[in-house]
N, C-alpha and C positions, 0 to 999 in steps of 0.2 A: 881461263877463257880459251875457247876453241876457235882457232882461226886468227887472222890478222885484224888489228884494230882498224875499224872503218874511220876514215877521216872526213871531217865536215865538208871539205872542199869537193868530195866526190858525191855523185848522185846516188845515195844509199837509202834504200827503204828499210825501215825497221818495223817489225811486228812483234808484239809481246802479248803474253797471256798468263793466267794463273799457273799453267804448267806448259813446258815444252818437252815432248817425248821424241828424242832423237832416234830411237830404236837400237842403234849400235852403242848406246851409252845409257847411263841412268837418267831418269826424268829430272828436269830442272825446274824447281819451284820458282815462280815469278820469272820465267825465262823469256828470252828474246832471240830473234833471228834477224840478222842484217843481210840484205840482198842487194847485189850490184850487177847490173846488166843480165838479170835473170839467173844469176848464180849466187849460192849462199857463200858469204864471206866470213860470217861469224855466228856462233851459237853459244850463248852464255846467259848468265843472269842479267836481268834488265838493269840492275844497278851498274853493270859494267859497260853496256852498250846503248842504254837508253830505252824508254818505253815505246817511242814512236807511235804506231797505231795500236792502241791497247784493246784487247778483247777480254772482258771480265767474265768470270764464271766459265772459262773456256780453256781448251787445250789445243795446242798446235802440234800436229803430227805429220809425218810424211804422207803424201798422197797415196792412196791405195793403187796397187798395180794389179789389174784384173787380167791375168794372162790367158784366160779362155772365155771369150764372149761371142755373141752373134747379134750385133747391133740391129740388123735388119729384121729381127724377129721381136722387136721391142713391144709390139701390140698383139702378139700371139698368145698371151696368157690365157690359160684355161681351156684351150682347144683340145678336145679329146681327153680331158682329165679322167683318169681311172681306167682307160682302155688298155688292153694288151698292145705291145709295141706295133705289130703289123697294122692293126686298126688305127692306132694313134698316128703313125706316120702317114697312113692313107688320108686321114683328115687334113693333115698339114699340106700334103702334096696337092690335094684337090683344091684347097682354099688358096694356096699360093697362085694358082692359075687364074684367079679372079681379079688380080691387080696388075697394074702396069709398072714400068720401071720408075716413073715419077712417084708412084705410091711407095715403092721400095726405098727410094731416096729419102722421102719424107719420114718414113718409119725409122730409118737409120739415124736421121738427124735427132729424132726424139730419143733414140737409144743413147746417142752420144751425150745429149743433155742430161738424161737420167743418170748416166755414169757420173758426170761432173757434179750433179746435185747430191750424189751419194758419197762424194769425196774421192772418187776415182779420177786419177790424173793420167793414167796410161792403160792401154788395153792391148791384148793380143787377140785380134778378131778374125774368126773364120768366116769369110764372106762369100756367099753364093753369087753375088752380082757385082761386087766391088763398091757397092754403095757406102760401106763403112769408111772407105778412104775419103770420099766426098764429105761425109758427115764429120769425121775427125778434123779434116782440114778446115772446114768452115767454123766449127765451134771451138777449135783450139785444144782438142784432146790429143794427147800423144798416142801413137799407135804403130803396131806392126799389123798390117792387113794381109792375112793369108788368103789368097784367092783360091777358092775350092775347085777341085777337079774330080771327075768321075770317069770310069770307063774300063774297057777290057784291055786297052793297050795305050801306047804313048800318044795316040791321036787325041786323047783327052786334054792334052796341053793345047792343041790347036782349037778344040771345040769349046773349051771353057776359059782357060788361063789367058790366052792371047787376046780374045775379044774383050774380056772384062778389063784387062790391063790397059788396052788402048782406050776404052771408054772413060776411064778415070785417071789417065796418065798425069794430068795436070795437078792432081791432088797429092801426089807423092813428093816428099821433101825430106829434110833431115829429121823433122818431127814425125812425119807419117811415112813409114817405110813399107816396102814391098816384101811379101812372103808368099809361099804357096802351101796349099793344104790338100794333099791326097786324102779324101774324106775319111776312109776307113778301109781295112783289108777286105771287107765284105762288099764294098762298092768300087774298089780300085784294084786292078791287077798288080802283081809284083813288077811287071814291066812298066806300068805307069808310075809306081813309086820310084823306080830306077830313073825314069825320065825326069821326074821332079828333082831328084837328088842331083842330076847332072846340071841343073840350072844354077846351082850354087847359092840358092836362097835359103833363108830360114824356113823350116818346115813345121807345120802343126798337123796332127792327125788324131783320130779317135781310136783308142785301143782298150780292149778287155773291159767293155762297159757293162756287159750283162752275161748271164748264164746262157741265154738264148743265142747270143752272138758266138760264144765259145762252141756251143753245140753245132751251130751251122758251119762254122769254119772247120771243125774237126771231121764231121761226117755228113753234113747236109740234112740233118734231121731237126726236129723240134718245131716250135711255133713259127719260125721264120720261113718255113716251106711255103707259107702263104705269100711271101714276097719273092719267091724264087726267080721270077722273070726280071726283077730289079737288081738282083745280087750277083756277085761274081761266084764262080763255082767254088765249092769247099777246097781249102788248102790241105786238108789232112792233118792240120796242126793249128795252133793258135796264131793270132796275128803277130804277137811279140816274138814268138819263136821263128816264124817264117821270115820276118824282117831281119832278125839277127842272123839267121843262116845265110841270107843274101847280102849281108854287110850293109844293110840300109838303115841301121840305127847309128846315132852319133850325137855329139853335143849340139848340133844344129837342129835337132828334132825335139819338139815339145809334144808330149802325149797327154791327151785329155782323158781323165777318168781312171783307168787301170783298177777298177773295182775288183775284177776277178783275177788279177795278177797273182800267181802262186809264188812260192819261194824261189823256184828256178827262174821264173820270169823276172822277178825283182832283181835277182843277181844279174841277169842279162841287161836290164835297164841301167843298173849301177855301173856295170863293166863298160857300157857304151856311153856313159854320161848323158843319158836321155833325161830331160826335165819332165816332170809330171804335174799337171794341173788338177788339183783335187776339188771336185764340185759336189759337196755333200748334199745340198738341197736337191739338185737335179737327180742325183743317184737315188735319193730316198723317194722323191715324188714319183719317179718312173718305176719304182719297185726293183731297182737294180741291186741294191744292197749298200753296205758300208765298206768303203775302200780301206785297205790295210795301211792306214796312214802311219802308224808307229813303225811298222816294218819298212816302209818306204824311207822314212826319215833315218831309221837306224842303219840302213844300207848306204847312207850318204847321198841319196838322190836329191837333186835340186827340186824340192817339192814346194808348191805354192797353193794358196786357196784362191779359187776363182768362182764366178757366178754362173757360168754357162749363159743360157738365154731365157727370157720369159716364156719361150715355147715350152720349156720343161721346168722352169723355176719362176716364181711369181714376180721377180724383180731383179734389178742390178744392185740390190742392197748388200754391200759387203759386210755391214755390221751383222745382219741376219746370217750371212754365210759363215762368218767367224764363229757365231754362237752354235750354228749347226755342226761345224767342224769339231768344236769342243765337245758337244753332246755326243756325236757319233763316235769320236775317238774314245771317250771315257766309257761309253756303253759297250763298245767292241772289246776293249781291254779290261773292262770292269775295274778301272782304277781312276780315282779322281785326279791324279797327276799325269794321266796319259797325254793331255794337251792342256797347258796353262793358258791364261789370257795373254800373257806376254809372248808366248810362242805363237799363238794364233795371230796376234798383231804382226809379228815378224813375217809369218808366212804370207800375210795379205799385203805386205809392203816390200820389204827386201827380198822375201822369197819369190814374189812375182817378178821383181827386177832381175834376180838371178836366172829365173826360168827363161826370160826373154833376152838374156845376155846384156842387160842394161844396168847391172848392179854397180858399175863404176860411176854411173851418172844419176841413178835414181834409187829410191827405196829406203833411204835414211836421211836424216838431217845432219849434214856435215859440210864444212868448208870445201868448196870446189865442186860440190854436187849441184845439179839443177834445182832451182827453187820451185819444186813441185810439192805442194803441201796443202793440207786441209786444216781449217779452223773449225773446231767442234765445240758447241756450247752444251754444257750439261746443267745449266742453271735451273731448268725446268724438270730435272730428274731427281730421284732420291739420293743421288751420289754427291750432292752438295750438302754439307761441306765435304771436302775431299779426304779420302784416306789413301787410295792408290789410284793415280790418274790412268794407268794402263787398264786395270780392272774396270774402272768406271767407263772408259772409252769402249771397251769390248762388250761389256754387259749392258751398258746403258746408252750406247750410241745409236743413232738412226739418221737417215737422210733428213728428217724433219729438223734435226738439231745441227746440221751443217750450216755454218754461218758463211763460209767462203771457201772456194777452191781455186788454187793458183797453179798455173803451168808456166814454167820458166819465169816466175815472178809476176806474170800477168794474171789479173783476176778474171777467171773464165766463168765462174758462177758466184753470185752473191745473193744471199737470202734477202727477199724484199726488193731486189733490184729488177732487172728486166724480166718479164714474166714469160716470154717466148710464146705468147698466146697463138700467133699464127702457126708456129711450128707444131704446137700441141693440137690445134684444130686440124691441120693437114694430116697428122698421123691418125687422129680419131676418124677422119673421113675415110682413110685407107682401111682402118679396122672395120668400119661399117660395110665396106665392099667385101672384105674377107668374110663377114658374117652374113652376107646376102644369101637368101635361100637356105640358110642353115636351120636345122631342126633344133628345138630347145635342148635336146640331150646330146648333140654331137659336139 
């Protein structure tokens, strides 16, 4: 038995299922988890600690840790699909101007709910407005909210970070923490990156996402010349190299994408202990390519699987993201063992926790860790009867099969429970305003 024996005198909640998947240990058939004060106190067979609340035809696993999301774009799905990046970003910028901050807050709430419905218990969210902090606080989602900044110099801190931080200050807590996101080397100067680093907060940024980005940063040519007025001047090198040369990379930095990172850049990321959020569906749908996941992992980088946002990816569905990661890795390496189901699950749970610096608390089921977990039913899939619960989870899971999602032992989503109809209606109203005056092909 893992952990201390729960005593009847204590207020202990026990959950059991056909399988418990700890991630850092082998799956437990007919397993159970004991929770006290929001913390896991035991993980073992149900015969040892009791059945408690029994979920039949189900598996209990750690909550997914989605280390790169944009909750406030939860209803942006399909906008500009198939367009080249300059036209695509133009559609999003123009439409964003049609809604007010109350709409943004409503959209972010739906994003937080959709994460919980997908079995996600923690996010690292890059937030343009700070609305993600409000949403996470209200719906019980764990989060680091990286407030986005843009600009030619350190004044971007005053223009973006401070106003948004003040607006959502009451949302921050031990569960919802503050970070900062210099958006990317093509929208932020190195001086602004430096000013962000001086704040001593966790940092998230977008790096090496596309060939067009690399071309612009090196010599100011390529398709991004159409966005020239919005972008910072070319650096004469790539973003990863420029930040490394300035000493602006480190373990406090989370880099999203890194699709175009070459061998030297991967070495720089590893040497500076930069975490990388791998977003395979976004990279594929935007035509950016397939990230060198195997090379990143082989270099010892803290890699995780993340969903990005519905602006570029259809959903916050981590099950789909894991499957995309497996398909992409195997296709790129031309090997069926390039990424296994077990490895994909680890990247989506413990990998995300490591990327956010939360692995001592989250990402696996073990005594002393927070009771952030997901109950997934596979009773309606071809994977019953069971052969391997991990393969069944990764290849057969979906948000529709999530029975419950718990954060710190509290049920934050339960299938068939509260429907959040007002929340959904408010977000759909905001999407209608985003779509106003839109042509059928835009």
